[in-house]
N, C-alpha and C positions, 0 to 999 in steps of 0.2 A: 876878649869879650868881658865886659863889666858885669856886675851883679844884676843890674836892671835888665840888660839885654838877655841874660840867662833866664831870668824870671819870665820875661815875655816869650822866649822860645819855649819854655816848659808849658806856659799857659796855652800857647797856640797849639802845641802838640796834644795837650789834654783835651781841648775843645774839638780838635780834629778827630781824636779818638772817640769822643762822645757822639759826634755826628756820624762817624763810621758805624758805631755799634747800633745807633738808632736806625739808620738806613738798613743795616743788615737784619735787624729785627723785623722790619717791614717786609723785606724780601723773603725771609724765612716764613713769615706768617702767610704771605701770598702763595709761596711754594707749597706750604702745608695744606692750604685750601685746595690748591690744584691737585695735590696728591689725593686728598679726600674725594674730590670729584672724579679723579681717574679710577679710584677704587669702586665708585658707584656705577660708573658708566657701563662696564661690561654686563652688569646685571639689569640694566635698564633697557627698555626698548619702546618704540612708538607703536602702540597697539593699533591706533587709528590708521597710521601710514601702512602698516603691514596688512590690515584688513583691506585697505583701498587697493594695494598691489594685488592681493588675492582676487578681489572682485574684477579688477582690470584684466587679469590673466584669464578669468572665466569668460568675460565678455569678448575677449580676443580669441576664444576657442581653445586656449591652452589649459585643458582641464587638469593635466598632470601637474603643471606648475601651480595652478590654483589650489589643488589638493595639498601640495607640499607646503605652500605658504599658510594655508588654514591649519594644517597639522602643527606647524611651528608655533603659530599664534595660540592654538588650543593648549599646547604643552606648556607654553610660558604663562598663559593666563587661563587656567582651567576653570575659573568661575565665570568666564565670559561666554554667556549662553548664545549670544549672537554668532560668535566665532564657532562654537560647538555645532550649532544648527546648520550654519553654512558649510562647515566641514562635512557633516553628515550628508547634506544635500549633494555636494560635489562628489562624495564617495558613491552615492547612489547613481549619479549621472555617469560615473566611470564604470558602473556595473558591479561595484563591490557592495552588494545589498546587505550582507551580514555585518560588515564593518559599519555601514550606515545605520543599521538598526542599533548596533552597540553605541554609536555616537549619539543618537537621539535619546537612548536610555540614560547615557551619562548626563546629557543636558537636563533631562527630567529629574535627575537626582539633585541638581542645583536649583531648578525651578519646576516643581511638580505641577504647578497650576497654569501651564501654558497649553491652552487647548489646540493651538496650531501645531505644536510639536506632537501632541497626542494624535492628531489627524494624520500628520506625515508618517508617524511610526505605524499607525494602523494600515495605511496604504501599502507600506513596504511589507508588513506582515501578511497582508492579503495577497500580495504578489507572490509570497513564498508559501501560500496556501495554509497559513497558520491562522485560520479564520477566528477561532475562539479568543486567541490572544489579541487579534485585531479588534474584535468586538469589545474587549475590555477597555481598550484605549479610546474607541469611539464613545463608549458610555462615559468614560472619564472626561472626555472633551465636552459632552453634553452637560455633565454635572457642573463643569466650570462655566460654560456659556451655552444656555439652551436657546439662544436667539440668533445663532449663526447658521444661516441656511446651508452653507457648504458642508457642515457636519452631517446634516440630515441627508443631503445628496450622497455623500460618501457612505453613509450607513445604508442607504438604499442599494447602492452598488454592491456593498459587502453582503447584504441579505440575498441578493440575486445569486451570488456565488455560493451562498449557504442553502440555496434552493427554497428560500422563503419569499416567493414573489408577492404574496399578500402583504407581508411586512414591509417589503421594499416599496410597494405602492403607497403605503401609509407614510413612509419616510419622504418619498418624493412630494407627496401632497403637503407634508409639513414644511418642506423647503419652499414650496410655492405659496404657502400661507404667509411666510415671512417676506418672500420676494416674488411677487406674482409674475414678473417678467424674466424670471430665471430660465433662460432658454434651454440650458442643458437638462435641467430638471423636467421641463415641459416635454422635451424630446424623449427622455428616459421613461417618463410616465406613459406617454403615448405609445412607445414601443412595447412597454409592458402590457398595456391594455390590449393592444393589437394582438400580441402573442397569446393572451388569455382568452380572447374572444373565440367563440365556437366557429369552426370552419364550415362554410356552406358546402352542402353536398353538390358534387359535380353532376 
């Protein structure tokens, strides 16, 4: 092999090495990116998909599965009030009222200005005969939105349980002022007035 051939061989080897190192750098870079993605993947989850699965389980009548999925979603995304509220709702449907109450309270810590949650919590507290706590949440709901007829209707039902029929009638009338065709409020008021009317002597 003459000097020229030796130089060409060395040049070819050099360029081959440069090509190899360049390709290897690209591979390492891509591998590194994949490793970064892999590190992030276990901590990431699709909240929307998990919520949808939990809702589908509820619609299919599998309340335990729905509860499990909402619990998982709530633990992974504790600021997701939609998940917290649905979790509390499903807990109540499963008969775990105390846990549902706790769940709604957790939601209100994140978003204290949700009148619907105050209403839901008030109804559960009413069911547990904790009337004055329920009244606090009904009043809070009215402070947030005094134009929602359902809150007045719920308040009326609560006042009946608290033996305040006069106050209940006022609440049912307020509900009807907002929504005159509110059938449940109409029936509740009619029943209340019928019960309050003096009985005719036989």
